Biotite code that builds the C-alpha atoms (Angstrom):
import biotite.structure as struc

atoms = struc.array([
    struc.Atom([-6.805, -34.122, 8.624], chain_id="A", res_id=1, res_name="MET", atom_name="CA", element="C"),
    struc.Atom([-6.184, -35.077, 5.001], chain_id="A", res_id=2, res_name="ALA", atom_name="CA", element="C"),
    struc.Atom([-8.933, -32.701, 3.837], chain_id="A", res_id=3, res_name="LYS", atom_name="CA", element="C"),
    struc.Atom([-7.300, -29.692, 5.502], chain_id="A", res_id=4, res_name="ALA", atom_name="CA", element="C"),
    struc.Atom([-3.998, -30.505, 3.809], chain_id="A", res_id=5, res_name="LYS", atom_name="CA", element="C"),
    struc.Atom([-5.747, -30.809, 0.433], chain_id="A", res_id=6, res_name="LYS", atom_name="CA", element="C"),
    struc.Atom([-7.509, -27.463, 0.934], chain_id="A", res_id=7, res_name="LYS", atom_name="CA", element="C"),
    struc.Atom([-4.213, -25.702, 1.627], chain_id="A", res_id=8, res_name="VAL", atom_name="CA", element="C"),
    struc.Atom([-2.759, -27.271, -1.509], chain_id="A", res_id=9, res_name="SER", atom_name="CA", element="C"),
    struc.Atom([-5.747, -26.128, -3.615], chain_id="A", res_id=10, res_name="VAL", atom_name="CA", element="C"),
    struc.Atom([-5.514, -22.620, -2.154], chain_id="A", res_id=11, res_name="ASN", atom_name="CA", element="C"),
    struc.Atom([-1.806, -22.469, -3.016], chain_id="A", res_id=12, res_name="ALA", atom_name="CA", element="C"),
    struc.Atom([-2.543, -23.612, -6.570], chain_id="A", res_id=13, res_name="GLN", atom_name="CA", element="C"),
    struc.Atom([-5.262, -20.980, -6.937], chain_id="A", res_id=14, res_name="VAL", atom_name="CA", element="C"),
    struc.Atom([-2.954, -18.236, -5.671], chain_id="A", res_id=15, res_name="GLN", atom_name="CA", element="C"),
    struc.Atom([-0.244, -19.345, -8.101], chain_id="A", res_id=16, res_name="GLU", atom_name="CA", element="C"),
    struc.Atom([-2.693, -19.264, -11.029], chain_id="A", res_id=17, res_name="GLN", atom_name="CA", element="C"),
    struc.Atom([-3.923, -15.794, -9.999], chain_id="A", res_id=18, res_name="VAL", atom_name="CA", element="C"),
    struc.Atom([-0.304, -14.601, -9.827], chain_id="A", res_id=19, res_name="LYS", atom_name="CA", element="C"),
    struc.Atom([0.366, -15.974, -13.326], chain_id="A", res_id=20, res_name="GLN", atom_name="CA", element="C"),
    struc.Atom([-2.798, -14.287, -14.638], chain_id="A", res_id=21, res_name="PHE", atom_name="CA", element="C"),
    struc.Atom([-1.653, -10.959, -13.199], chain_id="A", res_id=22, res_name="GLU", atom_name="CA", element="C"),
    struc.Atom([1.840, -11.316, -14.686], chain_id="A", res_id=23, res_name="GLU", atom_name="CA", element="C"),
    struc.Atom([0.411, -12.066, -18.146], chain_id="A", res_id=24, res_name="ARG", atom_name="CA", element="C"),
    struc.Atom([-2.024, -9.148, -17.826], chain_id="A", res_id=25, res_name="ALA", atom_name="CA", element="C"),
    struc.Atom([0.900, -6.791, -17.105], chain_id="A", res_id=26, res_name="GLU", atom_name="CA", element="C"),
    struc.Atom([2.730, -8.014, -20.205], chain_id="A", res_id=27, res_name="ILE", atom_name="CA", element="C"),
    struc.Atom([-0.407, -7.546, -22.313], chain_id="A", res_id=28, res_name="ARG", atom_name="CA", element="C"),
    struc.Atom([-0.824, -4.051, -20.892], chain_id="A", res_id=29, res_name="GLN", atom_name="CA", element="C"),
    struc.Atom([2.686, -3.032, -21.977], chain_id="A", res_id=30, res_name="ARG", atom_name="CA", element="C"),
    struc.Atom([2.005, -4.190, -25.542], chain_id="A", res_id=31, res_name="VAL", atom_name="CA", element="C"),
    struc.Atom([-1.425, -2.534, -25.579], chain_id="A", res_id=32, res_name="ALA", atom_name="CA", element="C"),
    struc.Atom([-0.083, 0.739, -24.159], chain_id="A", res_id=33, res_name="SER", atom_name="CA", element="C"),
    struc.Atom([2.499, 0.963, -26.923], chain_id="A", res_id=34, res_name="ALA", atom_name="CA", element="C"),
    struc.Atom([-0.231, 0.473, -29.526], chain_id="A", res_id=35, res_name="ALA", atom_name="CA", element="C"),
    struc.Atom([-2.588, 2.889, -27.741], chain_id="A", res_id=36, res_name="TYR", atom_name="CA", element="C"),
    struc.Atom([0.012, 5.637, -27.330], chain_id="A", res_id=37, res_name="ASN", atom_name="CA", element="C"),
    struc.Atom([0.850, 5.496, -31.051], chain_id="A", res_id=38, res_name="ALA", atom_name="CA", element="C"),
    struc.Atom([-2.713, 6.509, -31.997], chain_id="A", res_id=39, res_name="GLN", atom_name="CA", element="C"),
    struc.Atom([-4.313, 9.883, -32.565], chain_id="A", res_id=40, res_name="ASP", atom_name="CA", element="C"),
    struc.Atom([-7.123, 11.225, -30.340], chain_id="A", res_id=41, res_name="ALA", atom_name="CA", element="C"),
    struc.Atom([-9.918, 9.920, -32.586], chain_id="A", res_id=42, res_name="LYS", atom_name="CA", element="C"),
    struc.Atom([-8.529, 6.379, -32.565], chain_id="A", res_id=43, res_name="THR", atom_name="CA", element="C"),
    struc.Atom([-7.887, 6.498, -28.811], chain_id="A", res_id=44, res_name="LYS", atom_name="CA", element="C"),
    struc.Atom([-11.574, 7.410, -28.357], chain_id="A", res_id=45, res_name="ALA", atom_name="CA", element="C"),
    struc.Atom([-12.549, 4.310, -30.369], chain_id="A", res_id=46, res_name="VAL", atom_name="CA", element="C"),
    struc.Atom([-10.268, 2.106, -28.238], chain_id="A", res_id=47, res_name="ILE", atom_name="CA", element="C"),
    struc.Atom([-11.677, 3.653, -25.052], chain_id="A", res_id=48, res_name="ASP", atom_name="CA", element="C"),
    struc.Atom([-15.213, 2.948, -26.284], chain_id="A", res_id=49, res_name="SER", atom_name="CA", element="C"),
    struc.Atom([-14.395, -0.702, -27.012], chain_id="A", res_id=50, res_name="ILE", atom_name="CA", element="C"),
    struc.Atom([-12.773, -1.012, -23.576], chain_id="A", res_id=51, res_name="MET", atom_name="CA", element="C"),
    struc.Atom([-15.861, 0.464, -21.903], chain_id="A", res_id=52, res_name="ASP", atom_name="CA", element="C"),
    struc.Atom([-18.084, -2.081, -23.637], chain_id="A", res_id=53, res_name="GLN", atom_name="CA", element="C"),
    struc.Atom([-15.788, -4.954, -22.643], chain_id="A", res_id=54, res_name="LEU", atom_name="CA", element="C"),
    struc.Atom([-15.673, -3.796, -19.026], chain_id="A", res_id=55, res_name="LEU", atom_name="CA", element="C"),
    struc.Atom([-19.483, -3.599, -18.752], chain_id="A", res_id=56, res_name="LEU", atom_name="CA", element="C"),
    struc.Atom([-19.677, -7.362, -18.391], chain_id="A", res_id=57, res_name="GLY", atom_name="CA", element="C"),
    struc.Atom([-16.445, -7.851, -16.471], chain_id="A", res_id=58, res_name="ALA", atom_name="CA", element="C"),
    struc.Atom([-16.763, -9.048, -12.894], chain_id="A", res_id=59, res_name="SER", atom_name="CA", element="C"),
    struc.Atom([-13.132, -9.469, -11.893], chain_id="A", res_id=60, res_name="GLY", atom_name="CA", element="C"),
    struc.Atom([-13.665, -13.191, -11.407], chain_id="A", res_id=61, res_name="THR", atom_name="CA", element="C"),
    struc.Atom([-11.569, -15.742, -13.277], chain_id="A", res_id=62, res_name="ILE", atom_name="CA", element="C"),
    struc.Atom([-12.079, -19.471, -13.539], chain_id="A", res_id=63, res_name="ARG", atom_name="CA", element="C"),
    struc.Atom([-9.183, -21.707, -12.572], chain_id="A", res_id=64, res_name="ILE", atom_name="CA", element="C"),
    struc.Atom([-9.183, -25.348, -13.578], chain_id="A", res_id=65, res_name="SER", atom_name="CA", element="C"),
    struc.Atom([-7.611, -27.743, -11.084], chain_id="A", res_id=66, res_name="LEU", atom_name="CA", element="C"),
    struc.Atom([-7.927, -31.105, -12.729], chain_id="A", res_id=67, res_name="GLY", atom_name="CA", element="C"),
    struc.Atom([-11.631, -32.001, -12.733], chain_id="A", res_id=68, res_name="LYS", atom_name="CA", element="C"),
    struc.Atom([-12.458, -29.164, -10.356], chain_id="A", res_id=69, res_name="GLU", atom_name="CA", element="C"),
    struc.Atom([-13.036, -25.547, -11.377], chain_id="A", res_id=70, res_name="THR", atom_name="CA", element="C"),
    struc.Atom([-12.568, -22.747, -8.861], chain_id="A", res_id=71, res_name="VAL", atom_name="CA", element="C"),
    struc.Atom([-13.588, -19.096, -9.159], chain_id="A", res_id=72, res_name="ALA", atom_name="CA", element="C"),
    struc.Atom([-11.046, -16.527, -7.980], chain_id="A", res_id=73, res_name="ALA", atom_name="CA", element="C"),
    struc.Atom([-11.248, -12.740, -7.727], chain_id="A", res_id=74, res_name="LYS", atom_name="CA", element="C"),
    struc.Atom([-8.630, -10.526, -9.352], chain_id="A", res_id=75, res_name="VAL", atom_name="CA", element="C"),
    struc.Atom([-8.147, -6.798, -9.029], chain_id="A", res_id=76, res_name="ASP", atom_name="CA", element="C"),
    struc.Atom([-10.079, -4.829, -11.663], chain_id="A", res_id=77, res_name="MET", atom_name="CA", element="C"),
    struc.Atom([-6.806, -3.175, -12.676], chain_id="A", res_id=78, res_name="GLU", atom_name="CA", element="C"),
    struc.Atom([-5.763, -6.454, -14.339], chain_id="A", res_id=79, res_name="TYR", atom_name="CA", element="C"),
    struc.Atom([-9.168, -6.789, -15.997], chain_id="A", res_id=80, res_name="VAL", atom_name="CA", element="C"),
    struc.Atom([-8.674, -3.288, -17.445], chain_id="A", res_id=81, res_name="GLU", atom_name="CA", element="C"),
    struc.Atom([-5.208, -4.288, -18.696], chain_id="A", res_id=82, res_name="PHE", atom_name="CA", element="C"),
    struc.Atom([-6.766, -7.207, -20.559], chain_id="A", res_id=83, res_name="ASN", atom_name="CA", element="C"),
    struc.Atom([-9.618, -5.051, -21.886], chain_id="A", res_id=84, res_name="ALA", atom_name="CA", element="C"),
    struc.Atom([-7.129, -2.581, -23.372], chain_id="A", res_id=85, res_name="MET", atom_name="CA", element="C"),
    struc.Atom([-5.186, -5.449, -24.922], chain_id="A", res_id=86, res_name="TYR", atom_name="CA", element="C"),
    struc.Atom([-8.328, -6.976, -26.440], chain_id="A", res_id=87, res_name="VAL", atom_name="CA", element="C"),
    struc.Atom([-9.468, -3.590, -27.781], chain_id="A", res_id=88, res_name="ALA", atom_name="CA", element="C"),
    struc.Atom([-6.126, -2.963, -29.487], chain_id="A", res_id=89, res_name="THR", atom_name="CA", element="C"),
    struc.Atom([-6.095, -6.541, -30.808], chain_id="A", res_id=90, res_name="GLU", atom_name="CA", element="C"),
    struc.Atom([-9.548, -6.039, -32.328], chain_id="A", res_id=91, res_name="ILE", atom_name="CA", element="C"),
    struc.Atom([-8.327, -2.986, -34.219], chain_id="A", res_id=92, res_name="LEU", atom_name="CA", element="C"),
    struc.Atom([-5.110, -4.749, -35.205], chain_id="A", res_id=93, res_name="LYS", atom_name="CA", element="C"),
    struc.Atom([-7.013, -7.727, -36.594], chain_id="A", res_id=94, res_name="ASP", atom_name="CA", element="C"),
    struc.Atom([-9.358, -5.447, -38.500], chain_id="A", res_id=95, res_name="LEU", atom_name="CA", element="C"),
    struc.Atom([-6.347, -3.579, -39.932], chain_id="A", res_id=96, res_name="ALA", atom_name="CA", element="C"),
    struc.Atom([-4.852, -6.918, -41.054], chain_id="A", res_id=97, res_name="LEU", atom_name="CA", element="C"),
    struc.Atom([-8.092, -7.546, -42.988], chain_id="A", res_id=98, res_name="MET", atom_name="CA", element="C"),
    struc.Atom([-7.869, -4.058, -44.556], chain_id="A", res_id=99, res_name="ASP", atom_name="CA", element="C"),
    struc.Atom([-10.743, -2.692, -42.479], chain_id="A", res_id=100, res_name="VAL", atom_name="CA", element="C"),
    struc.Atom([-9.879, 0.835, -41.431], chain_id="A", res_id=101, res_name="LYS", atom_name="CA", element="C"),
    struc.Atom([-11.235, 1.973, -38.055], chain_id="A", res_id=102, res_name="VAL", atom_name="CA", element="C"),
    struc.Atom([-10.625, 5.647, -37.323], chain_id="A", res_id=103, res_name="ALA", atom_name="CA", element="C"),
    struc.Atom([-6.927, 6.215, -38.083], chain_id="A", res_id=104, res_name="ASN", atom_name="CA", element="C"),
    struc.Atom([-5.579, 3.070, -36.428], chain_id="A", res_id=105, res_name="TYR", atom_name="CA", element="C"),
    struc.Atom([-1.913, 2.340, -37.091], chain_id="A", res_id=106, res_name="LYS", atom_name="CA", element="C"),
    struc.Atom([-0.061, -0.555, -35.556], chain_id="A", res_id=107, res_name="PHE", atom_name="CA", element="C"),
    struc.Atom([3.219, 0.681, -33.980], chain_id="A", res_id=108, res_name="PRO", atom_name="CA", element="C"),
    struc.Atom([6.134, -0.007, -36.316], chain_id="A", res_id=109, res_name="ALA", atom_name="CA", element="C"),
    struc.Atom([8.336, -1.186, -33.441], chain_id="A", res_id=110, res_name="VAL", atom_name="CA", element="C"),
    struc.Atom([6.174, -4.280, -32.833], chain_id="A", res_id=111, res_name="TYR", atom_name="CA", element="C"),
    struc.Atom([5.452, -7.287, -35.045], chain_id="A", res_id=112, res_name="CYS", atom_name="CA", element="C"),
    struc.Atom([1.887, -7.140, -36.358], chain_id="A", res_id=113, res_name="VAL", atom_name="CA", element="C"),
    struc.Atom([1.426, -10.914, -36.039], chain_id="A", res_id=114, res_name="GLU", atom_name="CA", element="C"),
    struc.Atom([2.836, -11.703, -32.589], chain_id="A", res_id=115, res_name="CYS", atom_name="CA", element="C"),
    struc.Atom([3.390, -8.354, -30.850], chain_id="A", res_id=116, res_name="GLY", atom_name="CA", element="C"),
    struc.Atom([7.098, -8.985, -30.215], chain_id="A", res_id=117, res_name="ASP", atom_name="CA", element="C"),
    struc.Atom([9.400, -5.979, -30.312], chain_id="A", res_id=118, res_name="LYS", atom_name="CA", element="C"),
    struc.Atom([11.254, -5.766, -33.613], chain_id="A", res_id=119, res_name="LEU", atom_name="CA", element="C"),
    struc.Atom([14.974, -5.241, -33.815], chain_id="A", res_id=120, res_name="LEU", atom_name="CA", element="C"),
    struc.Atom([15.761, -2.265, -35.988], chain_id="A", res_id=121, res_name="THR", atom_name="CA", element="C"),
    struc.Atom([18.972, -2.013, -37.938], chain_id="A", res_id=122, res_name="LYS", atom_name="CA", element="C"),
    struc.Atom([20.876, 1.201, -37.493], chain_id="A", res_id=123, res_name="LYS", atom_name="CA", element="C"),
    struc.Atom([22.010, 2.899, -40.674], chain_id="A", res_id=124, res_name="LYS", atom_name="CA", element="C"),
    struc.Atom([25.762, 2.983, -41.103], chain_id="A", res_id=125, res_name="LYS", atom_name="CA", element="C"),
    struc.Atom([27.445, 6.315, -41.545], chain_id="A", res_id=126, res_name="ARG", atom_name="CA", element="C"),
    struc.Atom([29.670, 6.638, -44.537], chain_id="A", res_id=127, res_name="ARG", atom_name="CA", element="C"),
])
């Protein structure tokens, strides 16, 4: 009976980790969408191409570490695509930081280049 209880506990831990993965993927997607939408058509085509290459090897399976044990869990491909878009935009961002120009990539001015956090803009005072 102890084994059945342990299995339920492991399953609950796996589901919690999958839920956390999905939540982080949604956050990454919002950041990546802002960067993607700020680009011209040529740059969007480059990002799409990078995403396609990343998705070629994607299986939708993530590895979850539970102490000494590692468990494989399936996630919806939608979340894998979110992460692929984020990675593609991060690649171009990192290249831009090293002064390597790819297409016409521009990092959105409303986000911090280093961490991706939204910047607070000061409103100009009327005189």
